[in-house]
BALOBA-1460 file (C-alpha; in Angstrom, 3 decimals):
// residues 144
<rec num="1" residu="m" x="-10.861" y="-15.919" z="1.852"/>
<rec num="2" residu="s" x="-7.324" y="-14.894" z="1.017"/>
<rec num="3" residu="l" x="-6.643" y="-11.348" z="-0.085"/>
<rec num="4" residu="i" x="-4.702" y="-12.671" z="-3.057"/>
<rec num="5" residu="h" x="-7.904" y="-13.789" z="-4.823"/>
<rec num="6" residu="s" x="-9.356" y="-10.280" z="-4.900"/>
<rec num="7" residu="v" x="-6.248" y="-8.230" z="-5.755"/>
<rec num="8" residu="k" x="-5.369" y="-7.320" z="-9.318"/>
<rec num="9" residu="n" x="-4.207" y="-3.686" z="-9.079"/>
<rec num="10" residu="i" x="-1.609" y="-2.559" z="-6.551"/>
<rec num="11" residu="l" x="-0.505" y="1.007" z="-6.005"/>
<rec num="12" residu="i" x="2.949" y="1.430" z="-4.475"/>
<rec num="13" residu="v" x="3.697" y="4.885" z="-3.065"/>
<rec num="14" residu="e" x="7.425" y="4.839" z="-2.385"/>
<rec num="15" residu="d" x="10.329" y="7.148" z="-3.218"/>
<rec num="16" residu="n" x="13.158" y="4.655" z="-2.699"/>
<rec num="17" residu="q" x="13.877" y="2.742" z="-5.927"/>
<rec num="18" residu="g" x="15.511" y="-0.088" z="-3.972"/>
<rec num="19" residu="d" x="12.327" y="-0.656" z="-1.950"/>
<rec num="20" residu="i" x="10.191" y="-0.486" z="-5.098"/>
<rec num="21" residu="d" x="12.403" y="-3.073" z="-6.797"/>
<rec num="22" residu="l" x="12.353" y="-5.270" z="-3.692"/>
<rec num="23" residu="l" x="8.540" y="-5.321" z="-3.646"/>
<rec num="24" residu="k" x="8.356" y="-6.057" z="-7.377"/>
<rec num="25" residu="i" x="10.871" y="-8.907" z="-7.097"/>
<rec num="26" residu="a" x="9.067" y="-10.303" z="-4.044"/>
<rec num="27" residu="f" x="5.754" y="-10.362" z="-5.944"/>
<rec num="28" residu="e" x="7.408" y="-12.129" z="-8.889"/>
<rec num="29" residu="e" x="9.335" y="-14.558" z="-6.691"/>
<rec num="30" residu="l" x="6.132" y="-15.559" z="-4.914"/>
<rec num="31" residu="g" x="4.324" y="-16.040" z="-8.219"/>
<rec num="32" residu="y" x="1.937" y="-13.092" z="-7.879"/>
<rec num="33" residu="h" x="1.030" y="-11.244" z="-11.063"/>
<rec num="34" residu="f" x="-0.544" y="-7.850" z="-10.488"/>
<rec num="35" residu="n" x="-0.900" y="-4.617" z="-12.363"/>
<rec num="36" residu="l" x="1.547" y="-2.447" z="-10.436"/>
<rec num="37" residu="h" x="1.415" y="1.319" z="-10.464"/>
<rec num="38" residu="v" x="4.116" y="3.336" z="-8.687"/>
<rec num="39" residu="e" x="3.966" y="6.914" z="-7.479"/>
<rec num="40" residu="r" x="7.179" y="8.323" z="-6.004"/>
<rec num="41" residu="d" x="5.866" y="11.218" z="-3.905"/>
<rec num="42" residu="g" x="2.789" y="12.237" z="-1.970"/>
<rec num="43" residu="e" x="1.628" y="14.921" z="-4.348"/>
<rec num="44" residu="s" x="1.669" y="12.661" z="-7.408"/>
<rec num="45" residu="a" x="-0.005" y="9.875" z="-5.394"/>
<rec num="46" residu="i" x="-2.858" y="12.146" z="-4.321"/>
<rec num="47" residu="n" x="-3.260" y="13.488" z="-7.874"/>
<rec num="48" residu="y" x="-3.326" y="9.919" z="-9.218"/>
<rec num="49" residu="l" x="-5.944" y="8.838" z="-6.669"/>
<rec num="50" residu="l" x="-8.111" y="11.882" z="-7.420"/>
<rec num="51" residu="k" x="-7.844" y="11.215" z="-11.158"/>
<rec num="52" residu="i" x="-8.772" y="7.533" z="-11.038"/>
<rec num="53" residu="s" x="-11.479" y="7.918" z="-8.402"/>
<rec num="54" residu="g" x="-13.188" y="10.633" z="-10.427"/>
<rec num="55" residu="g" x="-12.844" y="8.830" z="-13.740"/>
<rec num="56" residu="g" x="-15.613" y="6.312" z="-13.210"/>
<rec num="57" residu="d" x="-13.425" y="3.381" z="-14.281"/>
<rec num="58" residu="l" x="-13.711" y="1.067" z="-11.275"/>
<rec num="59" residu="d" x="-11.297" y="-1.403" z="-12.883"/>
<rec num="60" residu="a" x="-8.537" y="1.226" z="-12.632"/>
<rec num="61" residu="l" x="-8.870" y="1.618" z="-8.857"/>
<rec num="62" residu="p" x="-6.187" y="-0.065" z="-6.767"/>
<rec num="63" residu="d" x="-7.269" y="-3.128" z="-4.816"/>
<rec num="64" residu="l" x="-4.395" y="-2.632" z="-2.388"/>
<rec num="65" residu="i" x="-2.062" y="0.262" z="-1.576"/>
<rec num="66" residu="f" x="1.480" y="-0.068" z="-0.196"/>
<rec num="67" residu="l" x="2.285" y="3.344" z="1.296"/>
<rec num="68" residu="d" x="5.552" y="4.611" z="2.752"/>
<rec num="69" residu="l" x="5.224" y="7.296" z="5.426"/>
<rec num="70" residu="n" x="8.380" y="9.237" z="4.606"/>
<rec num="71" residu="i" x="7.886" y="10.429" z="1.046"/>
<rec num="72" residu="p" x="8.472" y="13.851" z="-0.539"/>
<rec num="73" residu="r" x="5.901" y="16.609" z="-1.140"/>
<rec num="74" residu="y" x="3.131" y="15.198" z="1.069"/>
<rec num="75" residu="s" x="3.636" y="12.635" z="3.802"/>
<rec num="76" residu="g" x="2.232" y="9.128" z="3.712"/>
<rec num="77" residu="y" x="-0.253" y="10.244" z="6.379"/>
<rec num="78" residu="e" x="-1.568" y="12.957" z="4.054"/>
<rec num="79" residu="v" x="-1.907" y="10.450" z="1.210"/>
<rec num="80" residu="l" x="-3.735" y="8.077" z="3.557"/>
<rec num="81" residu="e" x="-6.137" y="10.816" z="4.660"/>
<rec num="82" residu="a" x="-6.789" y="11.788" z="1.043"/>
<rec num="83" residu="a" x="-7.531" y="8.162" z="0.134"/>
<rec num="84" residu="r" x="-9.897" y="7.760" z="3.069"/>
<rec num="85" residu="n" x="-11.755" y="10.946" z="2.084"/>
<rec num="86" residu="l" x="-12.561" y="9.576" z="-1.380"/>
<rec num="87" residu="i" x="-15.705" y="7.443" z="-1.323"/>
<rec num="88" residu="e" x="-14.336" y="5.024" z="-3.951"/>
<rec num="89" residu="l" x="-11.229" y="4.352" z="-1.851"/>
<rec num="90" residu="k" x="-12.641" y="4.200" z="1.686"/>
<rec num="91" residu="t" x="-12.617" y="0.399" z="1.874"/>
<rec num="92" residu="i" x="-9.434" y="-0.300" z="-0.081"/>
<rec num="93" residu="p" x="-6.757" y="-1.840" z="2.166"/>
<rec num="94" residu="v" x="-3.862" y="0.548" z="2.757"/>
<rec num="95" residu="l" x="-0.709" y="-1.064" z="4.106"/>
<rec num="96" residu="i" x="1.755" y="1.343" z="5.637"/>
<rec num="97" residu="y" x="5.099" y="-0.089" z="4.534"/>
<rec num="98" residu="s" x="7.659" y="1.892" z="6.455"/>
<rec num="99" residu="s" x="11.068" y="1.611" z="8.081"/>
<rec num="100" residu="s" x="9.518" y="3.128" z="11.196"/>
<rec num="101" residu="n" x="8.509" y="0.865" z="14.052"/>
<rec num="102" residu="s" x="7.734" y="3.788" z="16.355"/>
<rec num="103" residu="p" x="4.639" y="3.208" z="18.514"/>
<rec num="104" residu="g" x="3.536" y="6.756" z="17.661"/>
<rec num="105" residu="d" x="3.773" y="6.116" z="13.913"/>
<rec num="106" residu="i" x="1.936" y="2.817" z="14.248"/>
<rec num="107" residu="r" x="-0.846" y="4.389" z="16.331"/>
<rec num="108" residu="a" x="-1.142" y="7.353" z="13.937"/>
<rec num="109" residu="s" x="-1.325" y="4.985" z="10.955"/>
<rec num="110" residu="y" x="-4.305" y="3.156" z="12.421"/>
<rec num="111" residu="e" x="-5.981" y="6.350" z="13.626"/>
<rec num="112" residu="k" x="-5.815" y="7.761" z="10.092"/>
<rec num="113" residu="g" x="-7.340" y="4.629" z="8.564"/>
<rec num="114" residu="a" x="-4.500" y="2.265" z="7.671"/>
<rec num="115" residu="t" x="-5.365" y="-1.411" z="7.422"/>
<rec num="116" residu="a" x="-1.935" y="-2.478" z="8.654"/>
<rec num="117" residu="h" x="1.446" y="-1.037" z="9.563"/>
<rec num="118" residu="i" x="4.313" y="-3.209" z="8.358"/>
<rec num="119" residu="q" x="7.943" y="-2.493" z="9.135"/>
<rec num="120" residu="k" x="10.236" y="-2.887" z="6.141"/>
<rec num="121" residu="s" x="12.610" y="-5.822" z="6.381"/>
<rec num="122" residu="i" x="16.327" y="-5.287" z="6.039"/>
<rec num="123" residu="d" x="16.747" y="-8.384" z="3.885"/>
<rec num="124" residu="f" x="15.036" y="-9.955" z="0.908"/>
<rec num="125" residu="e" x="13.956" y="-13.111" z="2.755"/>
<rec num="126" residu="g" x="12.222" y="-11.016" z="5.414"/>
<rec num="127" residu="t" x="10.405" y="-9.066" z="2.717"/>
<rec num="128" residu="l" x="9.301" y="-12.297" z="1.020"/>
<rec num="129" residu="q" x="7.925" y="-13.661" z="4.295"/>
<rec num="130" residu="k" x="5.964" y="-10.480" z="5.056"/>
<rec num="131" residu="i" x="4.513" y="-10.189" z="1.552"/>
<rec num="132" residu="k" x="3.537" y="-13.859" z="1.525"/>
<rec num="133" residu="k" x="1.859" y="-13.599" z="4.923"/>
<rec num="134" residu="i" x="-0.099" y="-10.529" z="3.883"/>
<rec num="135" residu="l" x="-1.225" y="-11.653" z="0.453"/>
<rec num="136" residu="d" x="-1.568" y="-15.379" z="0.980"/>
<rec num="137" residu="g" x="-2.838" y="-15.896" z="4.446"/>
<rec num="138" residu="w" x="-4.429" y="-12.792" z="5.877"/>
<rec num="139" residu="d" x="-7.894" y="-11.629" z="4.979"/>
<rec num="140" residu="l" x="-7.558" y="-7.858" z="5.315"/>
<rec num="141" residu="k" x="-11.301" y="-7.384" z="4.992"/>
<rec num="142" residu="t" x="-11.764" y="-8.668" z="8.547"/>
<rec num="143" residu="t" x="-9.031" y="-6.506" z="10.100"/>
<rec num="144" residu="p" x="-10.041" y="-3.389" z="12.054"/>
């Protein structure tokens, strides 16, 4: 089963407007139509996750989270830990979408509960390929 069939809400936690726009354009270019919600720093992301997880509206929960590590106020790791500590969010795929390809960052991402660690591409075509591979052909539910 492709992830694309079960995703309708995506949360993007990213402070760089260029990266946000690139993800949005990639989704559109590939023909994916999701409800996108963007938080631009760790504190607002954690507050948003606390609000929607405590609200009882399961349709408002993200089905997938794109999370940058280097964001203001709280780091991506702190947002990831907060998400994993909320029962409603424990099984939601969290994709670390970062410019870092450091083995330490990758290891820490998985240790803290990330589903995948994806290095940002420097060009649009690379971003398209990565998004397509993730959403079209990879069943994240079977990934450790």
